[in-house]
C-alpha positions as CSV (number, residue, x, y, z in Angstrom):
1,A,115.0,135.6,65.3
2,Q,117.3,135.2,68.4
3,L,120.4,133.5,69.6
4,V,121.2,133.3,73.3
5,E,124.7,132.2,74.5
6,S,125.4,130.8,77.9
7,G,128.0,128.8,79.8
8,G,130.8,131.4,80.0
9,E,132.5,131.8,83.4
10,L,135.8,132.1,85.2
11,V,137.9,128.9,84.9
12,Q,141.4,128.0,85.8
13,P,144.1,127.3,83.1
14,G,143.7,123.7,82.0
15,G,140.1,123.6,82.7
16,S,137.0,123.0,80.5
17,L,133.8,124.8,79.7
18,R,130.9,124.1,77.4
19,L,129.2,127.0,75.8
20,S,125.6,126.8,74.5
21,C,123.9,128.8,71.8
22,A,120.1,128.5,71.9
23,A,118.2,129.6,68.9
24,S,114.6,130.7,68.4
25,G,112.4,132.4,65.9
26,F,113.9,130.9,62.7
27,T,114.5,127.6,60.9
28,F,117.7,126.7,62.7
29,S,118.5,123.6,60.7
30,Q,118.9,125.7,57.5
31,Y,121.6,127.8,59.0
32,R,125.3,127.4,59.3
33,V,126.5,128.3,62.8
34,S,129.8,129.7,64.0
35,W,131.4,130.7,67.3
36,Y,133.5,133.9,67.3
37,R,135.4,135.5,70.1
38,Q,136.6,139.1,70.8
39,T,138.8,140.8,73.3
40,P,138.9,144.6,73.8
41,G,140.8,146.4,71.0
42,K,141.0,143.4,68.8
43,E,138.9,142.2,65.8
44,R,136.3,139.5,66.2
45,E,138.0,136.1,65.5
46,L,136.3,133.1,64.0
47,V,136.8,130.2,66.4
48,A,134.7,127.3,65.0
49,L,132.0,126.7,62.4
50,I,129.6,123.9,61.8
51,G,127.6,123.3,58.6
52,R,123.9,122.7,58.3
53,D,124.5,119.0,58.1
54,G,126.4,118.9,61.4
55,D,129.2,117.0,59.8
56,S,131.2,119.8,58.3
57,T,133.3,121.6,60.8
58,M,136.2,124.1,60.8
59,Y,138.4,125.4,63.6
60,A,140.9,128.2,64.0
61,D,144.4,126.9,64.3
62,S,144.6,128.2,67.9
63,V,141.9,126.0,69.1
64,K,142.3,122.8,67.0
65,G,142.4,119.7,69.1
66,R,141.0,121.6,72.2
67,F,137.6,122.8,71.1
68,T,134.7,120.9,69.6
69,I,131.7,122.4,68.0
70,S,128.4,120.4,67.7
71,R,124.8,121.0,67.0
72,D,121.5,119.4,68.2
73,D,118.8,120.5,65.8
74,A,116.1,118.8,68.0
75,K,117.2,121.1,70.8
76,I,117.9,124.0,68.4
77,T,121.2,124.5,70.1
78,V,124.9,124.6,69.1
79,Y,127.6,123.8,71.6
80,L,131.2,124.7,71.9
81,Q,133.2,122.2,74.1
82,M,136.4,123.9,75.2
83,N,139.1,121.8,76.9
84,N,142.6,122.6,78.1
85,L,141.8,126.3,78.3
86,N,144.6,128.9,78.6
87,P,144.6,132.6,79.4
88,E,144.7,133.4,75.7
89,D,141.2,132.0,75.3
90,T,139.9,134.7,77.5
91,A,137.3,136.6,75.5
92,M,133.7,137.4,74.9
93,Y,132.3,134.5,72.8
94,Y,129.6,135.1,70.3
95,C,127.3,132.8,68.3
96,N,126.4,133.6,64.7
97,A,123.9,131.9,62.4
98,I,124.1,132.5,58.7
99,G,121.3,131.6,56.3
100,W,118.6,133.8,54.9
101,R,119.7,136.2,57.6
102,D,122.8,137.0,59.6
103,I,121.9,136.6,63.3
104,W,124.2,137.3,66.3
105,G,123.8,136.6,70.0
106,Q,124.7,139.0,72.8
107,G,127.8,137.0,73.9
108,T,129.0,135.1,76.9
109,Q,132.2,136.0,78.8
110,V,134.9,133.4,79.2
111,T,137.8,134.2,81.6
112,V,140.7,131.9,82.0
113,S,142.8,132.8,85.0
114,S,144.3,131.4,88.1
């Protein structure tokens, strides 16, 4: 079972990024998937969550209205569309799938800076 994140990069404030989380080795459609982020010295923070049905979503207050989580079970991928980024969004972003197992990716770095 594996999750691989991609899409993180350096972006200017106000810019947008789309992160991808590609799954393999497990029945992806039966898992709830979340995006977390973490900066050095701080605890990992839940950013967004999407249910198995793809209709149930939840967002941290700090990203509501700016981030959108979605899933494509045919492509076994979850996305995090991030708009209007600000420097406080700078972090390592991790994908997590919860079902029969608790699976984590290796993370992708997002840096928001001018």
